[in-house]
N, C-alpha and C positions, 0 to 999 in steps of 0.2 A: 354790541353783540346781538341785541334783541331786534335792532332795526333791520328792515328788509333791505338787502343789498340790491343796488340797481342791476347787478349782473343776473339776478334771478328773473327770468322771463316767464310769461304764461305757459310756454311749451314745457318748461322745466316742472311747473306745478302740476301738469297733467301726468307726469311720470312719477316713479317711486323716489322716496327719500331713504337711502340706505344708511343706517347707523352701524358702523363696524366697531365691534368691541373685542379687545384682545388684551390678555395679560401674559407675560412671558413665561412664568413658571407657576406651578401649583402653590409654592410658598408665597409668591406675591399675591396670588388670588386669595389666600387665606389671611395674610397679614396686612396687605395694602388694600383694604376694602374701600377706602375713600377714592382711590383712582378708578376702581370698577364702578363706583356709584356715579362719578363724574361722567364716565363714558355712557352709562345708561341714560344720564340726564340729557344727552344730545337729542333724544327723541322729542323732549319738550321744546327744544330750540327749533327743530324742524317744523313743529306745529305752529310755533310763533312766526316762523318765516312764511307761512301760508299753506303748508301741506296739510291735507286732511288726515284725520286719525287713521283711516284705512289705507292711506298711501305711505305711511311710515313703517319701514321694515327694519327690525333689529337683527343683525347677524352676529351671534355670539358663540359660534361653533368652535372658535379657536382660543377659548379661555385656557390658560396654562400652556400655550404653544409659543415657541420662540419665533420671532420675525426674521431670523437670519436666513430662512429658506421658505419657499412656498410648498415644499414637499410635506405631505400629510396635513396641510392646513385646508381642510375642506371648506371652511367658511370663506377664506380668501378666494378659493377657486370658484365658489358659488357667486361671489361678488363680481369677479372678473367675467364670468359667464353672463351674468345679468347685464353688465355694462356692454358687452359685445352684442347682446341681443337688442340693445336700444331701449331697455326697460327702466333705466335709472336716470333720474334727472340731476341728483346731487348725492355725493358721498360725504358723510359727516364723521370726523374723527377728532379726538382731542389734540392729536399731533400726528404729522404724517408718518412718524416712525411706527405708529400702530399698524399701518398698512404693510410696510415692509422696511427692513433695514438692509436689504440687498439692492444695490444700485440697479442691477439688470431688471429685477422684478418691478422696482419703483418706476423706472423710466418706461417700461412697457405699459404700466397702468396709465401714466401720463399720456402716452401716445394713443392708447385706446380711448381715453376720455376726450382727447382732442378730436378724434375721428367722429365720435358719437355725441359731441357737444355736451358732455357731462361735467357738472361743476364739482369741485372739491372744496370742502370747508373744514377748517380747524378752529381752534380758539382765537387765532389771530385774524381771521377773516375768511372771505370767500374768494376762490381762485377759478379763473376760466382758463383751462389748458390751451384754448385756441389763441389767447392773448399772449404775445411774445414775452411781455414783462412778467405776467403771472407764471408762464411756463418756466422762465429763467429762475424765478424765485422758488418754485416747487422743486426744480432740479437742484438748486443750491441747498435747500432744506434736506432733501433726500441724501445728498452727499455728506452733509454735516452729521446727520443721524447715523449713516453708515460708518463714518469715521469715529463717531462717539462709541458705537458698538465695539469697534476695534480697540479703542483706548480702554474701555471698560474691561474687555476680555484680557487685554495685556496687563492691566493693573491687577486683576484678580489672579491671573496666571502667575504673575511675578510674586504676589504675596503668598500664593500657594507653594511656589517653588522655593521661596525663601524659608518658609516654615518647614518644608520637606528637607532642605539641606541641613537644618538643625535637628532633624529627627523628631520633630514635635507635631507633625501632621497626623491627625487622627484618621487612620485608615481602618478598613474592616479587618477584624482579627479572626484567625482560624480557630477551630475548636481546640480547647486546651488553654485558652487565654481569656482573661476578663479585664475590662477597663474600669477602674475605680472612679468614683465621682470627681476626684481631683485630677483625673486624666492619667494616672500612673497605671501601667499595664502589669498585671501579675498573672501567674499561672492559675488555672482553674482550681478553686478550693476543694473540688470533689476528688477524693483519692482515686476513685474508679476511673475517672477521665484521665488523670495524669498517668496512672499505671498503664492504661490501654495504649496511650500514645507512646510512652516509653517502651512498651513491648513491641510496637511496630518498628521503631528504630533499632532495637536490640536484635530482633529477628532478622531484619534486613542485613545488619552487620554480620550475622552468622551465616545466613543463607545466600546473600548476594543477589536475590531475585525477588521482585515485588510479588510475582505470582506464587512463589514458594511461601512468602509471608501470608498471602491470602489462603493457601491450602492449610497452613498451620492454624490459622484462626478458625477455619471451617471445620477441620478435623477435631479441634478441641471445643467446638461449640461456643466460641467467644464472639461477643458483639463489639461493634465499633460505635463510638459516640459521634453525633452530628449536631452542630450548632444551627438552630433555626435562624435564618437571616431576614425573614420577612414577617410582617405583622399578621395576625395579632399575637402570635406566640414567639416573637422575635427575642432571641437571647436564651431560649429554653433548650436544654440538652435532651435529645432523643437518642435512643439506642436502636441500631438497625443491624441487619445481617450484613456482613462485609461484602463489598464488591471491589473490583480491581482499581477503579478510578479513585476510591477513597485513599488507598495506600499510595498511589502515584502522586496525588496532590499533596499529601503530607510530606513525602520524601523530596518533592520538588519545591516546597515552600520555604523560603529563607527565614521566615519568622520563627520557625522552630529552632533555628540556630541563634536566635536573639538578634538577628540582623534586620534593620529597617531598610526597605528597598522602595524606591519610587521610580517610575518610568519603566516598568517591566513590559508594557505594551505600547504599541504605536498605531495610531489610526492612519489608514491608507485609503485612497480613493481608487477604485478599480474602474477602468474605462468600460462603460456600458451605456445603455439608453433606457432609463436615466443612469448616471454614475452611481455605483454602489460603494458605500463606506464599509470597510472591513477593519478588523482589529487583529494585528499580528503580534505574537509574543516574541520578545527579543532575547537573544542569548545573554548570559550574565555579563559578558564584556561590553555590552551596549547599554546596560542599565545606567540611567543618568545619575542616580543617587544611591549609594550603598554605605550604610553606617552600621558597624558592628557594635554589639553590646547594648543595644537599646532595650531589648526585652530580655527577660530571664529565659535562657535557652534550654531546650531539652538535649541538644547536641552542640558541638562546637562548629564554628564556621568552616573549618577545614574538613570536618566530617560531612558537612552539607555539600561542599564542592565535590568531595570524593563520591558521595551518593549520587549526585547528578551525573558525574562521569560514568559511574557504574550503570546507571539507568540508560544512558546513551549507548554504552557498549553492549547492552543487552538487546538492542534492537535486532530484529530478524534479518534485516538487509545489510547489516554490518556497515551502515553508512558512515559511521564514525571511526572506521578502521579498528573496531574493538573486537574482542574475542567472542562476544555474544554470551547469552546466559546458558548455563549447563542445562541441556534438555534430554528428553528420552531418546534413546538410539544407541545402537551397539558400537558405533565409532566413538572411541573415547577421546580422540584428539580434535573433536569438532570445535572450531574456533581457534585452536592452537596450531594446527598444521598450516605451514606456508610453503609456497613453491620455491625450491632452491634455485630456479632459473630466473623467474621474473620477480620474485619476492612478494607476490600477491597471496591473499588468503585462499586456501584450497577448500572447496566445498565437499560435501559428502553425498555420494550417490548410493541409494539403496535399491536401485532398479534392477541390479543384476543378482546373481546367486550369492555374491558376497559383497559387503559394503566396500566402496572404494573412495579414496581421496583423489579429487580431480581438480585441476586448475583449468577452469572454463572461461576465464576472462577473455582471452583472445577469440575463442569460439563464439561467445555470446555477443561481444561488443564490436568485433572486427570481422566476423565471418571467416576466421582463420581456423586451421586445425587446432585441436585441443593441445595445450602446452604439454601436460604430462598427467599421468594417473598411476595409482598403485593400490594393491590390495590393502585394506585398512587393518585387517587382523594381523598381518605380518609386522607392520610398523608399530601397532599398539602393543604387541607382545614384547618387542625390544624395549620400548619406552617404559612399560609397566615393570619389567624386570629391573631396569635401572632405577626407577622410582622406589621400588621396595628395598633395593640395596641401599639407597641413599637415606631412607627414613628409618631403617632398622635400628640404628643407635638411639632413636628417640622413642623407643617402645615404652619405657617406664613413664616418661613425661606424657605420652599420649594416653596412657592409662588414667593418670590423674586428671588430665584435661577432660577426657570423656566422662569420667564420673562427675566432675564439677558441672559440666555442661548439662548432663542429664538431670542432675539434682536441681540446678537453677531453673531449667526450662519447666520442669514439673512444678516447682515451687511458685513460679510466676503465674502459670496457668491456674494453679489452685487458688492463689490470692485473688486473681481476677474473678473467678467463680464465686468466692466468698463475698466479695464486694457486690457482685451482681445479685446474689441471694439476699444480702443485707438491704440493697435498694428495693427489691421486691417486697420484702417484709415491711419496710418503711411505707411503701405505697399502700399496703394493706392496712397498716395502722392509721395512716392519714385518711383513708376512705372510711375507716371505722369512726374516727373523730368527727368527720363531716356528717356522718349518719346520726351520730349521737347528738350533734348540735342542732339538728333540724327539729322543727315543731312536729310532734307525732300526728297532730291533726292535719298537717299539710301533706296529705298522702301523695299528691302529684309529684312533689319534690322527693319525698321519702322513698318512693318506689324506685326512682332513678338512682339515688344515692345507695340504696340497698343493692341494686344490680351492680353498681361499680364496686362496692365492697366485696360482693361475692366473686366478681371477676378477678379482683386483686388477690383474694385468698386462693383462688384456683391457680393463678399464675405463680404465686409463691410456693404452693404445694408442688406444682409441676417442676419448677426449677430445683426444689429441694430433692425430689426423686431423681432427676437427671444428674444433679451434682453428686449424689450418693453413688449412683451407678458408675459415673466416671471416676470417682475417688477410689472405687474398688478395683478399677482396671488401669486406665491411662494415668491418673493423677497421683496414685499412691507412690510412696518412696520406694526406692530399690531395696529389695530384701538381700540377705547375705548371698543366696544362691545367684541372684541376678547380678549383684556386684562382682561376685567371683567370675561369672561368665564374661562380664565386660572387661575385667582385668586380663583374663586369658586371651580374649580376642585382641585387645589393645596391645598386649605384649607379643602377639603373633599376628603381625600385620598381614602376611599372606593369607592366613585363614580368614581374617576380617575382610580382606579384599574379595576373596572368592566365596564368601558366605552368601546363601540364597537371599537373605534379608537385605543385602547391600545392592542397591539399585544402580543402574548406569549413571543416573544423576549424581548419586553419592560418590561414585568412583571419579567422575569428572571433576567434582568439587575438590576431592583430595588431590588429584593431579594438579589442579590450578594453584594449589597452595605453594607448590615448589617448582613447577614448570612454567616458564614464561612463554616460550614458543618452541616450535619444532619445525625445522626446515628440511624438506624432502627433495632430494635430487635423484631422479630415476635415470639409470644408465641406458645405453642403447641395447636393443635386442632383449635378451633375458639375463643381463648381467647384474640385475638387482638394483638396489638403491642405497644411497648414503643418507643417514639420518643425523642431523646436527641438532642437539638439544641445548637450549639456552635456559639455565636454571635461574630461579628468582634471585639468587645471590650474585649473579653475573657470570658464574662459571659456565664453560661450554664443553660438551663432550660429543664425540662422533662415533656412530655405530654403523655397521654394515648389515644390510638386510638382503638376503638372497631371494630371488623370485620364487614364490611358493609353487609347489606342485598342485596344479588345479585339478588333477585327476584325468586319467586317460579317457574316461567316458565323456569328458567335456572338450576333448581335443579333436581336431580334424585328423583323420587317419593318414598314415604314410602313403598308402596305396592311392588315396584320393589326391594327395599333393603330387605324387608321381604322375598321375593321369593328367592333372592340370598343367604340369610342366611340359608333358609331351604334347598335349593338344594346343596349348597356348603358342607353341612355336609355329603353328600353321593355321590356327583358327581364331576368330574373334571370340569375345567372352560369351556372347549369347549362344553361339554354336557349341562352345565348350560346355556350357550349362546343359544344353540339350543332349549332348553325348553322354555326360555324366549321369543325367537322369535316366536316359535310355539304358545305360549300363547297370541301373539299379543302385547307384550310389546316392547317398543322402548326406546332408550336412550333419554337424555334430548334434544338432537338436532334432534330427529326423525329418527335416524339411527338404523339399526338392530344390535343386540348384537353380539359381537365376543368374543373369548377367551381373547384377549388383553384388551378389554373394561371391561369384567367381572373382570379380575385380577386387573386392575386399580381401579375399584370401591371397590374391597375388600381391597386393600391397603389403599385407602383413608378413609374408614370407619372401618378399623380394623377387617374385617370379616375373620376368618380362613377358610381353606379348608381341608377337610379330604382326598382329592385325589390330592396331589401336583404333579407337573411334575417330581420332584426329591423326592424320598421317604426318603432321608436323612439317609440311612443305613437300613431302615426297608425293609422287603422282599416284603410286599404287601401293597396295598392301602386299604382304608376303604371299598371300594366296592368289594374287593376280587381279584382285578386284580394284577398280578405280571409282572415284565419285561419279555420279550420274552427270553432273555438269561437265566434267572433263570429257566423258564419253560423248556428250552432245556436241562439244566443240570439235572433237576429232572427226566426227561423222558429218558435221556441218548441218545438223538438224536441230529442232527445238527440244527443250527439256521435256515438254509434254509428250512428244513422239517417243522419246526414250522410255518414259514411264509406261506408255501403252505397249511398246515392244516387250518390256520387262514383264508386264502383267500377262501378256499372251505367251510368254515363254520363248520368244524369239532370241532374247539375250539372257544369259544366266545372270541372276541378280541375288543380292543378299541384303536383308533388312532385319534389324533386331526386333522391331515392333512396328505397329501401324504408325504412320506419320513420322517415323524415324528417318535418318539419313539413308539414302538409297545408293548401293554400290553395284557396279556393273562389271562383268568380266568381258573384256574386249580384246581377244587375240587377233592374229592376222586372218585366220579363217573366218572369225566372226565379222571382221570388217568387210571381207569379200562377199559374205552372204548378204549383209544388209546394204552394201553399197551398190549391188547390182552387177558385180564382177564375177560371180560364181557361175559355173557351167550348169545349166538347168536341164540339159538333155537327159532323158530317162526319168524325169520327175513329173509329178502331176500337180495340178492346181488345187487349191483348198476346196473350191466348190465342186471340182470333179471328184475329190476324195470323199466329200460328204455324200455326193450322189451315188458313188460306188458302194459306200458302206451303208447307205440308206439311213443316214443320220443328219443332224444339223451341222451348220458351219461352226457354231459354238462348241459342239461336242468334239469336232476335229481340233479346234484350238485348245481344248482341255487336254487332249492327248499330246499336243505339242508341249504343254506345260509339264506333263508327266514325263517328258523326255523320249517319247516314242518316235518323234519326227524332228528333223532339222528343217527350219523354215528359211528359204532363200528368196530375196526380193529381186525381181527382174522387170525391165521396162516392157510396157504393153503398147505404148504409143507415145506421142509427144506429150510430156508432162504427166503420164499415167504409169502406174506401177501395179504389179500383182505378185502374190506370194505363191511360191512353189514348194512342195514338200518332198523330203527325201527320208526314207526310213533310217533310223539311227541304229547302228549295230549294238547288240547288248555288250555292256561293259562289266568287268568284274568289279566287285566292291573293293575300295581302297584297303590296302593291307596295313596302313599306318594308323588306322582309327581303332585299333584293338583296345577294348575296355574290359574290365572285370564283368563277369556274367551277372545277369539280373539275380537279385536275391541277396547279394553281398552288400550289406549296408555299412555306411561309414560309421564306425564306432565313435 
């Protein structure tokens, strides 16, 4: 080992000798120090092989890093970069697995060393990657070490899985549990911790919503324990203000049900450059190991599964086909109302003057018309009356339950406060004992301990004052007057339902206790809707809901509908809108009529139009207008010429808006005028009319557009045409366009 190998040439000695040092884990670095010492000793071997002290470079950036990948191994990347720049003559390692246990990385190093004639040395000898035999041996060693890593990982994974299948694997415990020195898991000995965790599950069972549990803790000024999982305070309990994720983690953790679970997450590789490793949480049915009764549970395993299902059903997007959590809002059947036609859950729309239940699936996902919708108040009223009739016999039982629930809730909150106050007083006494135990002459330490003692006393005094204030209001037991009021309200459920203190969330929770779902089927027109109620016990009842009177101030007036019917028989929608607006009519919300509003009103009231936007295969509309392309084909000219003639007023045209479809009126007389077959005797040319009137040609064409002249096209020579003008006789206004006079608004 100390002899100089004949493979070491003078050119190698002029370059660097790189000593690569790596330990796989921080635990190996701390416990297997002999291996680290042997790797650092390779620097002496390089000097004995002829390299000067200044040419020996130790690369130890990757201590505590695994060789399974080159990612994040800065030392390995520095070494490869130095080899690629031709700066390294030899790389020294105790074994080639120190460089890499990944075949792809190892063979790239061999290729790079072969190109730049860099030697590789381990405890068995010196290898020249340019030599086929040495290269084969290095490749075999790398393959063996990569296979060894796989065997080691499989062995450790198998042992870990076997231990997990027995429920004996020591995993991280959530707050509320402690592991004794003998490995047995017990509930936390702190009464305050156990009571706080039990209160979370009890409140969730009563409220059914994690955010409602959060509001309960915040309103009562309660704190939540947290177990410190990192050093130097690992294992210590700290009390913090509650946040939503604390309660969600508790409710979704199977350990609180006494269940040991292994394999809740799965590592996945996402295609990227470089690939990204991500961790995905698996649903309970995909957990690899589930063993019940391993820990002392706060709840049962069945309750845990029910809580998970309830959390999933509370999602805002109803992805799990659940009812969703009861939330603020006037619509009481939110999450309960289903479409009687397609069976999907109906959403709630608050964008109109009254809330509505709407089935928007087809509209949202398929771009089809909305399935159905109905006024929420009408359906809610029927279901609420049925609910109150159904639960009226349970009035006495509801009284007792309400009293017990109020008393237990206040008692638990009071106990949590007393434990919190007791803990603060203990902290103050502990700070006092620490202050008393210090040497009075050591003022540097005494001042800090005195400050801590004063802070602990101030915190205990603040908590005592806050507890006394709450005890006089929220936490005190019900007196006789309050108990009597509860009995009266509980026995009179309608009064309790309509009380000002009862929120929409409370009403929704009461409904969900006895109503499983409500199917709504809206009839055609204004025939109302059928409401099918499925009760929690499996019974079904059907009710009829009439379409509510929305109020005449919100309806389109009869005179406006009559005008739309009359005008739609001979006009397109945009001209109907113009006539209505000109006649002083407005929509039910006081807005001017537009083509879209006229079309909507026609669809709503089943009013046909004789001039649709698409003639459906017919050549012309009822008012005689045809598409511009059809007119161009009949006249044998281009579409551009048709547009110019329509712009100049030669042909009567109709267009709802700029860039919309152009319609042309093309009668027999119009065909003769523009085809050159009209008699132009007694007419004058456009330029002659402009000269006679002392104006421009454009001004004359403007008068043509206003209908003062008829324009006729006549040949002037071979391939040349000119326009002649004939005064148009005045026409009476049409008698069928009568509308109400201006000032009459649509109520």
